[in-house]
FIFIVO-905317 format. One record per residue (C-alpha): residue number from 1; chain; x, y, z; residue in one letter. Coordinates in Angstrom, 1 decimal, m for minus. Example, Ala and Ser with C-alpha at 12.3 -4.5 7.8 and 13.67 -1.06 7.14 Angstrom:
<recs>
REC, i, ch, x, y, z, aa
REC, 1, A, 12.3, m4.5, 7.8, a
REC, 2, A, 13.7, m1.1, 7.1, s
</recs>
This chain:
<recs>
REC, i, ch, x, y, z, aa
REC, 1, A, 0.0, 0.0, 0.0, m
REC, 2, A, 1.4, 3.4, m1.0, a
REC, 3, A, 2.5, 5.8, 1.8, p
REC, 4, A, m0.3, 8.3, 0.9, l
REC, 5, A, m2.9, 5.6, 1.0, t
REC, 6, A, m1.6, 4.4, 4.4, l
REC, 7, A, m1.8, 8.0, 5.7, a
REC, 8, A, m5.4, 8.4, 4.4, a
REC, 9, A, m6.4, 5.1, 6.0, t
REC, 10, A, m4.8, 6.2, 9.2, g
REC, 11, A, m6.7, 9.5, 9.2, l
REC, 12, A, m10.0, 7.6, 8.6, v
REC, 13, A, m9.4, 5.2, 11.4, l
REC, 14, A, m8.4, 8.1, 13.7, l
REC, 15, A, m11.6, 9.9, 12.8, g
REC, 16, A, m13.7, 6.8, 13.5, l
REC, 17, A, m12.0, 6.4, 16.8, a
REC, 18, A, m12.7, 10.0, 17.8, i
REC, 19, A, m16.4, 9.6, 16.7, a
REC, 20, A, m16.7, 6.4, 18.7, w
REC, 21, A, m15.3, 8.2, 21.8, r
REC, 22, A, m17.7, 11.1, 21.3, e
REC, 23, A, m20.8, 9.0, 20.8, l
REC, 24, A, m20.2, 6.3, 23.3, v
REC, 25, A, m17.8, 7.6, 26.0, r
REC, 26, A, m19.0, 11.2, 26.1, e
REC, 27, A, m22.6, 11.0, 24.9, r
REC, 28, A, m23.4, 7.5, 26.3, h
REC, 29, A, m25.2, 6.5, 23.1, l
REC, 30, A, m24.7, 2.8, 23.8, h
REC, 31, A, m27.3, 3.0, 26.6, r
REC, 32, A, m30.2, 3.6, 24.3, w
REC, 33, A, m29.4, 3.3, 20.6, i
REC, 34, A, m30.4, m0.4, 20.4, a
REC, 35, A, m33.9, 0.4, 21.6, g
REC, 36, A, m34.1, 3.3, 19.2, h
REC, 37, A, m33.1, 1.1, 16.2, a
REC, 38, A, m35.8, m1.4, 17.2, g
REC, 39, A, m38.4, 1.4, 17.4, q
REC, 40, A, m37.5, 2.7, 14.0, v
REC, 41, A, m37.9, m0.7, 12.4, l
REC, 42, A, m41.3, m1.3, 14.1, r
REC, 43, A, m42.8, 2.2, 13.7, r
REC, 44, A, m46.0, 2.5, 11.7, r
REC, 45, A, m48.2, 5.5, 11.0, a
REC, 46, A, m51.4, 5.9, 13.0, a
REC, 47, A, m54.2, 4.1, 11.3, s
REC, 48, A, m56.9, 6.6, 12.2, r
REC, 49, A, m57.2, 10.3, 11.6, s
REC, 50, A, m57.0, 12.9, 12.9, p
REC, 51, A, m53.9, 12.3, 15.0, v
REC, 52, A, m54.3, 14.2, 18.3, h
REC, 53, A, m51.0, 15.8, 19.0, l
REC, 54, A, m50.7, 16.4, 22.8, i
REC, 55, A, m48.0, 18.8, 23.6, v
REC, 56, A, m46.7, 19.3, 27.2, c
REC, 57, A, m43.7, 21.5, 28.2, v
REC, 58, A, m42.2, 20.6, 31.6, v
REC, 59, A, m39.9, 23.1, 33.3, d
REC, 60, A, m37.2, 22.3, 35.8, h
REC, 61, A, m37.9, 25.8, 37.2, f
REC, 62, A, m35.1, 26.8, 39.5, e
REC, 63, A, m35.1, 30.5, 40.6, p
REC, 64, A, m32.1, 29.8, 42.7, g
REC, 65, A, m30.0, 28.3, 39.9, w
REC, 66, A, m26.3, 29.2, 40.2, g
REC, 67, A, m26.6, 30.1, 43.8, g
REC, 68, A, m28.6, 33.2, 43.0, a
REC, 69, A, m29.6, 35.5, 45.9, g
REC, 70, A, m33.2, 36.5, 46.6, l
REC, 71, A, m33.3, 39.6, 44.4, e
REC, 72, A, m32.1, 37.7, 41.4, v
REC, 73, A, m34.6, 35.0, 42.1, q
REC, 74, A, m37.4, 37.5, 42.3, r
REC, 75, A, m36.4, 39.0, 39.0, a
REC, 76, A, m36.4, 35.6, 37.4, r
REC, 77, A, m39.9, 34.8, 38.6, v
REC, 78, A, m41.2, 38.4, 37.9, r
REC, 79, A, m40.1, 38.0, 34.2, r
REC, 80, A, m42.2, 34.9, 33.8, w
REC, 81, A, m45.2, 36.4, 35.6, v
REC, 82, A, m45.0, 39.5, 33.3, a
REC, 83, A, m44.1, 38.0, 30.0, e
REC, 84, A, m45.5, 34.5, 29.9, y
REC, 85, A, m49.2, 35.3, 29.8, p
REC, 86, A, m48.7, 37.5, 26.7, t
REC, 87, A, m47.1, 34.6, 24.9, l
REC, 88, A, m49.7, 32.1, 26.1, a
REC, 89, A, m52.6, 34.2, 25.0, r
REC, 90, A, m51.3, 34.5, 21.4, r
REC, 91, A, m51.4, 30.7, 20.9, h
REC, 92, A, m54.4, 28.5, 21.0, r
REC, 93, A, m55.0, 24.8, 20.4, d
REC, 94, A, m57.8, 23.0, 18.6, a
REC, 95, A, m60.2, 23.6, 21.6, a
REC, 96, A, m59.2, 27.3, 21.9, g
REC, 97, A, m57.1, 26.7, 25.0, r
REC, 98, A, m54.0, 28.8, 25.5, p
REC, 99, A, m50.5, 27.4, 25.5, y
REC, 100, A, m49.7, 25.7, 28.8, q
REC, 101, A, m46.5, 25.5, 30.8, h
REC, 102, A, m45.8, 23.3, 33.8, t
REC, 103, A, m43.4, 24.6, 36.5, f
REC, 104, A, m41.7, 21.8, 38.4, f
REC, 105, A, m40.5, 23.7, 41.5, y
REC, 106, A, m37.5, 22.4, 43.6, p
REC, 107, A, m38.2, 21.4, 47.2, i
REC, 108, A, m34.8, 22.6, 48.3, e
REC, 109, A, m35.4, 26.1, 46.9, e
REC, 110, A, m38.7, 26.8, 48.6, y
REC, 111, A, m39.5, 30.5, 48.9, v
REC, 112, A, m43.2, 31.2, 49.6, p
REC, 113, A, m43.5, 34.3, 47.4, e
REC, 114, A, m42.3, 32.4, 44.3, h
REC, 115, A, m44.9, 29.8, 44.7, l
REC, 116, A, m47.6, 32.4, 45.2, d
REC, 117, A, m46.5, 34.0, 42.0, a
REC, 118, A, m46.7, 30.7, 40.1, l
REC, 119, A, m50.0, 29.9, 41.6, a
REC, 120, A, m51.3, 33.1, 40.2, g
REC, 121, A, m50.3, 32.0, 36.7, l
REC, 122, A, m52.2, 28.8, 37.3, r
REC, 123, A, m55.3, 30.6, 38.4, r
REC, 124, A, m55.2, 32.6, 35.2, q
REC, 125, A, m55.3, 29.3, 33.2, g
REC, 126, A, m51.8, 29.4, 31.8, f
REC, 127, A, m50.2, 26.3, 33.4, g
REC, 128, A, m49.6, 24.4, 36.6, d
REC, 129, A, m47.0, 23.7, 39.3, v
REC, 130, A, m45.6, 20.3, 40.3, e
REC, 131, A, m42.6, 19.0, 42.3, v
REC, 132, A, m38.9, 18.9, 41.5, h
REC, 133, A, m36.0, 17.8, 43.8, l
REC, 134, A, m32.2, 17.9, 43.9, h
REC, 135, A, m30.7, 15.8, 46.6, h
REC, 136, A, m27.5, 13.9, 47.4, d
REC, 137, A, m26.7, 11.1, 49.8, g
REC, 138, A, m30.3, 10.9, 50.9, d
REC, 139, A, m32.1, 8.2, 52.7, t
REC, 140, A, m35.5, 6.6, 52.1, s
REC, 141, A, m36.9, 8.2, 55.3, d
REC, 142, A, m35.5, 11.6, 54.4, g
REC, 143, A, m36.9, 11.5, 50.9, l
REC, 144, A, m40.3, 10.5, 52.2, r
REC, 145, A, m40.4, 13.3, 54.8, a
REC, 146, A, m39.3, 15.9, 52.2, a
REC, 147, A, m42.0, 14.8, 49.7, l
REC, 148, A, m44.8, 14.7, 52.2, l
REC, 149, A, m43.8, 18.0, 53.8, g
REC, 150, A, m43.5, 19.9, 50.6, f
REC, 151, A, m46.6, 18.6, 48.9, t
REC, 152, A, m48.6, 19.4, 52.0, a
REC, 153, A, m47.2, 22.9, 51.9, t
REC, 154, A, m48.0, 23.4, 48.2, l
REC, 155, A, m51.6, 22.2, 48.8, r
REC, 156, A, m52.4, 23.9, 52.2, e
REC, 157, A, m50.5, 27.2, 51.8, r
REC, 158, A, m50.6, 27.8, 48.1, h
REC, 159, A, m53.7, 26.0, 46.8, g
REC, 160, A, m51.6, 23.9, 44.4, l
REC, 161, A, m51.7, 20.2, 43.5, l
REC, 162, A, m54.8, 17.9, 43.8, r
REC, 163, A, m56.3, 15.6, 46.4, v
REC, 164, A, m57.8, 12.3, 45.4, d
REC, 165, A, m60.9, 10.6, 46.9, a
REC, 166, A, m58.9, 9.3, 49.8, t
REC, 167, A, m57.6, 12.7, 50.7, g
REC, 168, A, m54.1, 12.0, 49.5, r
REC, 169, A, m52.2, 14.8, 47.7, v
REC, 170, A, m51.3, 14.0, 44.1, r
REC, 171, A, m48.2, 15.4, 42.3, y
REC, 172, A, m46.0, 15.0, 39.3, g
REC, 173, A, m42.3, 14.7, 39.7, f
REC, 174, A, m39.0, 15.5, 38.0, i
REC, 175, A, m35.7, 14.5, 39.5, h
REC, 176, A, m32.8, 17.0, 39.7, g
REC, 177, A, m29.6, 16.1, 37.9, n
REC, 178, A, m31.5, 13.4, 36.0, w
REC, 179, A, m30.5, 10.9, 38.8, a
REC, 180, A, m33.9, 9.3, 39.4, l
REC, 181, A, m33.8, 6.2, 41.5, d
REC, 182, A, m30.1, 6.6, 42.2, n
REC, 183, A, m29.3, 6.1, 38.5, s
REC, 184, A, m25.9, 7.8, 38.3, r
REC, 185, A, m23.1, 5.2, 38.0, p
REC, 186, A, m21.2, 7.1, 40.8, d
REC, 187, A, m24.2, 7.2, 43.1, g
REC, 188, A, m24.3, 11.0, 43.4, r
REC, 189, A, m27.3, 13.3, 43.4, w
REC, 190, A, m29.7, 10.8, 45.0, c
REC, 191, A, m28.8, 7.9, 47.2, g
REC, 192, A, m32.2, 6.2, 47.3, v
REC, 193, A, m32.6, 2.9, 45.5, n
REC, 194, A, m36.3, 2.6, 46.4, d
REC, 195, A, m37.2, 6.1, 45.1, e
REC, 196, A, m39.8, 4.9, 42.7, l
REC, 197, A, m41.7, 3.1, 45.4, r
REC, 198, A, m41.5, 6.1, 47.7, i
REC, 199, A, m42.8, 8.4, 45.0, l
REC, 200, A, m45.8, 6.2, 44.4, g
REC, 201, A, m46.5, 5.8, 48.1, q
REC, 202, A, m46.4, 9.5, 48.7, t
REC, 203, A, m48.9, 10.4, 45.9, g
REC, 204, A, m46.8, 10.9, 42.8, c
REC, 205, A, m49.0, 10.2, 39.8, y
REC, 206, A, m46.2, 10.1, 37.2, a
REC, 207, A, m42.5, 10.9, 36.7, d
REC, 208, A, m41.5, 13.2, 33.9, f
REC, 209, A, m37.7, 13.1, 34.2, t
REC, 210, A, m36.7, 11.2, 31.1, m
REC, 211, A, m35.1, 11.4, 28.6, p
REC, 212, A, m31.8, 12.4, 30.1, s
REC, 213, A, m29.4, 11.7, 27.2, a
REC, 214, A, m26.6, 12.5, 26.8, p
REC, 215, A, m26.3, 11.9, 30.6, s
REC, 216, A, m25.2, 8.5, 31.8, d
REC, 217, A, m28.5, 8.3, 33.7, t
REC, 218, A, m30.4, 7.7, 30.4, q
REC, 219, A, m32.6, 4.6, 30.5, t
REC, 220, A, m32.5, 1.7, 28.0, r
REC, 221, A, m36.2, 2.1, 27.4, k
REC, 222, A, m37.0, 5.3, 25.4, i
REC, 223, A, m39.9, 7.1, 23.8, n
REC, 224, A, m42.4, 5.3, 26.0, g
REC, 225, A, m45.2, 5.7, 28.5, i
REC, 226, A, m44.9, 2.7, 30.9, y
REC, 227, A, m45.1, 1.4, 34.4, y
REC, 228, A, m41.8, 0.7, 36.3, a
REC, 229, A, m41.4, m1.7, 39.2, t
REC, 230, A, m38.9, m0.8, 41.9, d
REC, 231, A, m36.2, m3.1, 42.9, d
REC, 232, A, m34.7, m1.7, 46.1, p
REC, 233, A, m31.7, m3.9, 45.8, r
REC, 234, A, m30.4, m2.0, 42.9, r
REC, 235, A, m30.7, 1.5, 41.3, p
REC, 236, A, m32.4, 2.6, 38.0, k
REC, 237, A, m35.4, 0.4, 38.2, s
REC, 238, A, m37.1, 2.5, 35.5, h
REC, 239, A, m34.5, 1.2, 33.0, n
REC, 240, A, m37.3, m1.1, 31.8, t
REC, 241, A, m41.1, m1.4, 32.3, g
REC, 242, A, m44.5, m2.4, 31.1, v
REC, 243, A, m46.1, m0.2, 28.4, d
REC, 244, A, m49.4, 1.4, 29.2, v
REC, 245, A, m52.0, m0.1, 26.9, r
REC, 246, A, m55.7, 0.3, 26.1, v
REC, 247, A, m57.6, m2.1, 28.3, g
REC, 248, A, m54.7, m2.6, 30.5, g
REC, 249, A, m54.3, m2.0, 34.2, a
REC, 250, A, m51.7, m0.2, 36.4, p
REC, 251, A, m48.8, m2.3, 37.5, t
REC, 252, A, m45.6, m1.9, 39.4, g
REC, 253, A, m44.8, 1.3, 41.4, d
REC, 254, A, m44.8, 4.3, 39.2, l
REC, 255, A, m46.0, 5.6, 35.8, l
REC, 256, A, m43.1, 6.9, 33.6, m
REC, 257, A, m43.8, 9.5, 30.9, v
REC, 258, A, m40.9, 10.0, 28.6, q
REC, 259, A, m40.2, 12.7, 26.0, g
REC, 260, A, m38.8, 12.2, 22.5, p
REC, 261, A, m35.3, 10.8, 22.1, l
REC, 262, A, m33.6, 10.3, 18.7, t
REC, 263, A, m30.8, 11.3, 16.5, l
REC, 264, A, m30.9, 14.6, 14.5, n
REC, 265, A, m29.0, 14.1, 11.3, w
REC, 266, A, m29.8, 17.6, 10.0, s
REC, 267, A, m27.8, 19.2, 12.8, r
REC, 268, A, m24.4, 17.5, 12.8, r
REC, 269, A, m21.4, 18.1, 15.0, k
REC, 270, A, m18.3, 18.8, 12.9, w
REC, 271, A, m20.6, 18.3, 9.9, g
REC, 272, A, m20.4, 14.5, 10.5, v
REC, 273, A, m21.9, 13.3, 13.8, l
REC, 274, A, m25.6, 13.5, 14.4, p
REC, 275, A, m26.7, 15.4, 17.4, r
REC, 276, A, m29.0, 14.0, 20.0, i
REC, 277, A, m32.6, 15.2, 19.9, e
REC, 278, A, m33.9, 15.0, 23.4, n
REC, 279, A, m36.8, 17.5, 23.5, g
REC, 280, A, m34.8, 20.2, 25.3, e
REC, 281, A, m35.8, 23.8, 24.8, l
REC, 282, A, m33.0, 26.2, 25.7, s
REC, 283, A, m30.5, 28.7, 24.5, a
REC, 284, A, m28.3, 25.8, 23.5, d
REC, 285, A, m31.1, 23.9, 21.9, a
REC, 286, A, m33.6, 26.6, 20.8, p
REC, 287, A, m37.1, 25.9, 19.7, p
REC, 288, A, m37.2, 25.4, 16.0, a
REC, 289, A, m40.0, 24.3, 13.6, p
REC, 290, A, m37.7, 21.7, 11.9, e
REC, 291, A, m37.3, 19.9, 15.2, r
REC, 292, A, m41.1, 19.4, 15.6, a
REC, 293, A, m41.2, 16.7, 12.9, a
REC, 294, A, m38.6, 14.6, 14.9, l
REC, 295, A, m40.7, 14.9, 18.1, w
REC, 296, A, m43.9, 13.8, 16.4, v
REC, 297, A, m42.1, 11.0, 14.5, a
REC, 298, A, m41.1, 9.3, 17.8, q
REC, 299, A, m44.7, 8.2, 18.0, d
REC, 300, A, m45.0, 8.2, 21.8, i
REC, 301, A, m48.5, 6.8, 22.6, h
REC, 302, A, m50.5, 4.4, 24.8, v
REC, 303, A, m50.4, 1.0, 23.1, r
REC, 304, A, m53.6, 0.5, 21.1, g
REC, 305, A, m54.3, 4.3, 20.8, r
REC, 306, A, m51.7, 5.4, 18.2, p
REC, 307, A, m53.7, 8.4, 17.1, e
REC, 308, A, m53.2, 10.0, 20.5, w
REC, 309, A, m49.6, 11.1, 20.2, r
REC, 310, A, m47.7, 12.7, 23.2, f
REC, 311, A, m44.8, 15.2, 22.8, v
REC, 312, A, m43.3, 16.1, 26.2, k
REC, 313, A, m40.6, 18.7, 26.0, l
REC, 314, A, m38.4, 20.0, 28.8, h
REC, 315, A, m36.5, 23.1, 29.8, t
REC, 316, A, m34.8, 25.0, 32.6, h
REC, 317, A, m36.8, 28.2, 32.2, g
REC, 318, A, m35.6, 30.3, 35.2, a
REC, 319, A, m32.2, 30.7, 33.7, q
REC, 320, A, m31.9, 34.0, 31.9, e
REC, 321, A, m30.7, 32.8, 28.6, a
REC, 322, A, m33.3, 30.1, 28.4, n
REC, 323, A, m36.1, 32.5, 29.5, a
REC, 324, A, m35.1, 34.8, 26.7, g
REC, 325, A, m35.7, 31.9, 24.2, v
REC, 326, A, m38.9, 30.5, 25.9, l
REC, 327, A, m40.6, 33.9, 26.2, l
REC, 328, A, m39.3, 35.3, 22.9, g
REC, 329, A, m39.5, 35.0, 19.2, e
REC, 330, A, m38.1, 31.5, 19.0, a
REC, 331, A, m40.9, 29.9, 21.1, m
REC, 332, A, m43.4, 32.1, 19.4, d
REC, 333, A, m42.3, 30.8, 16.0, a
REC, 334, A, m42.4, 27.2, 17.2, l
REC, 335, A, m45.9, 27.5, 18.6, l
REC, 336, A, m47.1, 29.2, 15.4, s
REC, 337, A, m45.6, 26.3, 13.4, h
REC, 338, A, m47.3, 23.7, 15.5, l
REC, 339, A, m50.6, 25.5, 15.0, e
REC, 340, A, m50.2, 25.6, 11.2, r
REC, 341, A, m48.7, 22.1, 10.7, a
REC, 342, A, m50.5, 20.0, 13.3, y
REC, 343, A, m54.0, 21.6, 13.7, n
REC, 344, A, m55.8, 21.4, 10.4, d
REC, 345, A, m58.6, 19.4, 11.9, g
REC, 346, A, m58.4, 16.6, 9.2, a
REC, 347, A, m54.9, 15.1, 9.7, r
REC, 348, A, m54.1, 16.6, 13.1, y
REC, 349, A, m55.7, 18.3, 16.1, r
REC, 350, A, m53.4, 20.1, 18.5, l
REC, 351, A, m53.7, 20.0, 22.3, h
REC, 352, A, m51.7, 22.1, 24.8, y
REC, 353, A, m51.8, 20.4, 28.1, v
REC, 354, A, m50.2, 20.5, 31.6, t
REC, 355, A, m48.4, 17.5, 33.1, a
REC, 356, A, m51.6, 16.7, 35.1, w
REC, 357, A, m53.8, 16.8, 32.1, e
REC, 358, A, m51.3, 14.6, 30.1, l
REC, 359, A, m51.6, 12.1, 32.9, y
REC, 360, A, m55.4, 12.2, 32.8, l
REC, 361, A, m55.3, 11.6, 29.0, l
REC, 362, A, m52.9, 8.7, 29.4, v
REC, 363, A, m55.3, 7.1, 31.9, k
REC, 364, A, m58.3, 7.9, 29.7, a
REC, 365, A, m56.6, 6.1, 26.8, a
REC, 366, A, m55.8, 3.2, 29.1, e
REC, 367, A, m59.5, 2.9, 30.0, r
REC, 368, A, m60.3, 3.0, 26.3, g
REC, 369, A, m62.1, 6.4, 26.3, a
REC, 370, A, m63.6, 6.8, 22.8, p
REC, 371, A, m63.1, 10.6, 22.5, v
REC, 372, A, m60.4, 13.1, 23.3, l
REC, 373, A, m61.6, 16.3, 24.9, t
REC, 374, A, m59.3, 17.7, 27.5, v
REC, 375, A, m62.0, 19.6, 29.3, a
REC, 376, A, m64.2, 16.4, 29.6, e
REC, 377, A, m61.3, 14.3, 30.8, v
REC, 378, A, m60.3, 16.8, 33.4, v
REC, 379, A, m63.8, 17.4, 34.6, e
REC, 380, A, m64.4, 13.7, 34.9, g
REC, 381, A, m61.2, 13.0, 36.9, a
</recs>
């Protein structure tokens, strides 16, 4: 082989080695790519029209992000209270409901005035408030006490969350640092192997943490709505589970609602490697109409009800750079695109929902409900 050919071959092999390191060692692609490939091979278009596109934005809303003092926190919250309703009013779904945003507020950052402000947005009909948590080296008893104490405070002091027929407070949950059920390989940012069980026992109706790629906490199961069964002997019990299906019944310890996860070949790193599309909305991953087709294509649905398609997106909206995107022209353009492309009444009907409403729709599909009207499902819950 000529020296030039040897050199070229060496460069190709070096490039492949760098790509492998980037995709596997740095981006942890090996944790979920096999499942993704299987889904692509099995995926079929919905057999019935219109497809009801159910869009839910969940916000890891952290006013204290970066160790911010109280005045900075207040400014972050004030911006949302002032600007978000204007955006929401401009955008309506098939039923005429305004765009919805769900604020998952951190237990460890509790400041009463912030929750009062967010509760005001909820009363205006622009979204909802649920539970977020960052912890490290925790115990089962400590986690249980924190969840029960905070959810009681949200309900009793701020009029948030819901109470079921037994008087138990119900809440949705997102885990900080993606480390749900002690899923980090190094054991940091959680510490509780029976976290799923404790969440279910304390009133959590569903977890909305996943996907977490490119984090090493990413589960093998992707693009799903499923029940996970906790195994307290080991972490990351939500790595697998039983899909929710029409006519099925709840099983295990906790319902898991995942957002879209795939590869985006139109946005390539170095012009070669596909980027990970994980449904994040941020300054680094700005809302864009061309991303919407990827979200919809992941076909996240309750088994047996493919025409009800769920798109759960996530963000960290209190951070200034992200707030500028989420409250500005980029988000405005994305919502306008969704309303043009996925709300023609014949092929698609668009629904803006909160996390709680998404859960109610999942359960309605599980029961085999024949129609999808958000208001009817919520009123009948």
